[in-house]
C-alpha positions as MATLAB code, in Angstrom:
seq = 'MATNKPTQPTISPPSTGEGDGSVVMERLTQKVQPPSMYQVVMLNDDYTPMEFVVVVIQEFFGKDLEAATQIMLKIHLDGRGVCGVYSKDIAATKVDQVMEAAHKAGHPLQCVSEPVDL';
ca = [
     -23.376   23.340  -44.056;
     -21.114   23.794  -41.023;
     -18.458   21.229  -40.237;
     -17.270   20.328  -36.755;
     -13.527   20.680  -37.134;
     -11.530   20.859  -33.926;
      -9.813   24.178  -33.573;
      -6.113   24.326  -32.832;
      -4.961   26.632  -30.042;
      -2.893   29.528  -31.170;
       0.591   29.787  -29.765;
       1.976   33.230  -29.248;
       5.646   34.121  -28.846;
       7.089   34.296  -25.332;
       6.012   37.240  -23.258;
       8.420   40.126  -22.769;
       6.608   42.048  -20.061;
       3.396   42.863  -18.282;
       0.226   43.765  -20.083;
       1.194   42.071  -23.319;
      -1.459   39.349  -23.198;
       0.436   36.787  -21.121;
      -1.658   34.246  -19.205;
      -1.172   33.391  -15.564;
      -2.586   30.085  -14.361;
      -3.916   29.906  -10.841;
      -3.422   26.835   -8.696;
      -6.671   25.324   -7.514;
      -6.559   23.711   -4.114;
      -8.225   20.329   -3.901;
     -10.064   19.134   -0.866;
      -8.822   15.711    0.141;
     -11.193   13.379    1.935;
      -9.806   11.694    5.056;
      -9.464    7.911    4.722;
     -12.399    5.718    5.679;
     -11.990    4.427    9.200;
     -12.632    0.890   10.417;
     -13.168   -0.389   13.944;
     -11.566   -3.631   15.046;
     -14.112   -5.666   16.992;
     -13.483   -8.800   19.057;
     -16.326  -11.259   19.458;
     -17.126  -13.237   22.593;
     -16.912  -16.999   22.788;
     -17.271  -19.400   25.699;
     -13.803  -20.957   25.391;
     -11.098  -18.282   25.105;
      -9.742  -17.353   28.559;
     -10.324  -13.774   29.655;
      -6.637  -13.430   30.539;
      -5.659  -14.293   26.960;
      -8.030  -11.635   25.599;
      -6.530   -9.015   27.923;
      -2.982   -9.914   26.834;
      -3.958   -9.747   23.143;
      -5.582   -6.330   23.603;
      -2.477   -5.049   25.405;
      -0.060   -6.487   22.860;
      -1.773   -5.591   19.583;
      -3.738   -2.479   20.523;
      -1.326   -0.813   22.963;
      -3.804   -0.583   25.853;
      -2.777   -0.583   29.483;
      -4.009   -3.314   31.839;
      -7.022   -1.325   33.051;
      -8.224   -0.336   29.561;
      -7.646   -3.863   28.231;
      -9.636   -5.322   31.139;
     -12.518   -2.924   30.488;
     -12.618   -3.878   26.802;
     -12.470   -7.579   27.712;
     -15.414   -7.160   30.103;
     -17.399   -5.363   27.390;
     -16.676   -8.252   25.007;
     -17.723  -10.758   27.685;
     -20.924   -8.965   28.717;
     -22.105   -7.504   25.379;
     -20.815  -10.208   23.053;
     -18.482   -7.791   21.253;
     -16.136   -4.925   21.965;
     -14.256   -2.330   19.952;
     -10.501   -2.539   20.463;
      -9.502    0.369   18.232;
     -10.294    2.454   15.143;
      -7.847    2.525   12.230;
      -7.574    3.017    8.480;
      -8.687    0.015    6.421;
      -5.240   -1.546    5.900;
      -4.135   -1.172    9.502;
      -7.454   -2.581   10.777;
      -7.061   -5.605    8.489;
      -3.528   -6.134    9.783;
      -4.709   -5.956   13.417;
      -7.429   -8.535   12.693;
      -4.855  -10.853   11.095;
      -2.484  -10.469   14.063;
      -5.216  -11.281   16.598;
      -6.495  -14.260   14.605;
      -2.987  -15.666   14.175;
      -2.196  -15.300   17.896;
      -5.479  -16.994   18.832;
      -4.864  -19.818   16.367;
      -1.312  -20.394   17.642;
      -2.597  -20.503   21.236;
      -5.399  -22.890   20.253;
      -8.248  -20.491   21.052;
     -11.340  -19.857   18.898;
     -11.243  -16.077   19.472;
     -12.770  -14.163   16.549;
     -11.938  -10.628   15.460;
     -13.423   -8.567   12.609;
     -13.157   -5.059   11.194;
     -16.196   -2.960   10.325;
     -16.561    0.466    8.734;
     -17.165    3.233   11.253;
     -20.517    4.957   10.752;
     -20.006    8.693   10.845;
];
């Protein structure tokens, strides 16, 4: 009857030259997936002033006045607008910053992050 004993690797003395049975290990390159991206979305409400939304977009998302105004109008007309696309942690931080600024100013502005569908 055969037994299943683990076999021990054999260790040979250090190599002294080429062609003497030495082993060369090759480095395998690994493909790294890019991080999942999340879009930061502001939601429309009937109470937050448009000017406040524009200022928040400029301050936290680095948009100029024209781009911030366009995003604000999209939020106002479509009920929601994407302010930027970031990695998960940065998107969560942006959402927290917007929500804190809205709360401090006494506005009910809502902001969420959602995974980007590729």
